[in-house]
N, C-alpha and C positions, 0 to 999 in steps of 0.2 A: 119830021118826027108830026108829028099831030102836034097842034096846041091845042095844049088840058084848058076845058073850059073852067070854069069856079063852078058853071049849074052844077057841072061832068061832076064835080067833086062834092057837092052840097045831097046830089040823090044819093052820091055811093054813100057817103056818111049816112046819110037818113036810111038808107038802106043794111048798113050796119047794125043802126044804135038801133033797129025794131029787130034783127038776128039777139041783142043783147037785151030784152023786154023782157027773156026768161027768167032774168037775176041770179045765173049763173057765171061761173067765173071761163073763162075760155082763154086758154090760149091763144098767138096770136097764126101759129098754125092752125089750129081748130078752126077758128073762126075764119079766117082770109080760108082756108078748105072751105065751110059752108055756103060763105056767102060765093066763092065761084069768080073771084075780081084778082084781076092781076095780080103782081107784086108792089108796078108805079101805082096802080088805083086806089089797090087797099093801104099804104101805107099812105098819100096824102086825103083820102076821107078818115082813118084816124089821127090825123094831124089833126082837120080841121075839129073834127071831136074834142081830145084832148084842148087846143086853143079856145072851146065853149065852155071852157068843164064839164061837158058832157061824160065823161068817161071817167074811171082812174085805175091806177095801175098797180096790181101787186106782186111786189115782187117773191119766187117760192126760191129753191136751191137753188135751183141750176133754172129756172123758167124765169119768165114775166107775163103775167095774165092781165086780161083787162073786163073790167067789168064797168054797166053803170054808175055813174058818181051818183051818191048820196047830197042830193045840195039841198040842205033844207036853212028857210030861210025867218028870222022871227024877227 
């Protein structure tokens, strides 16, 4: 298996982040399909964004959606 490099994970995270700039809620499936990333690349990139507090997760009845986090610093 190819060694996953941090730079590739970060690039994929930036790619996902740009998709989220429309300020809409995306389900995991919708966002993964829109980005065309493999399941592994997508999950690693979402984890990267979550660890940096760049995204938030919204739970509905039977889905979890992703959106940009609203980070407000006063």
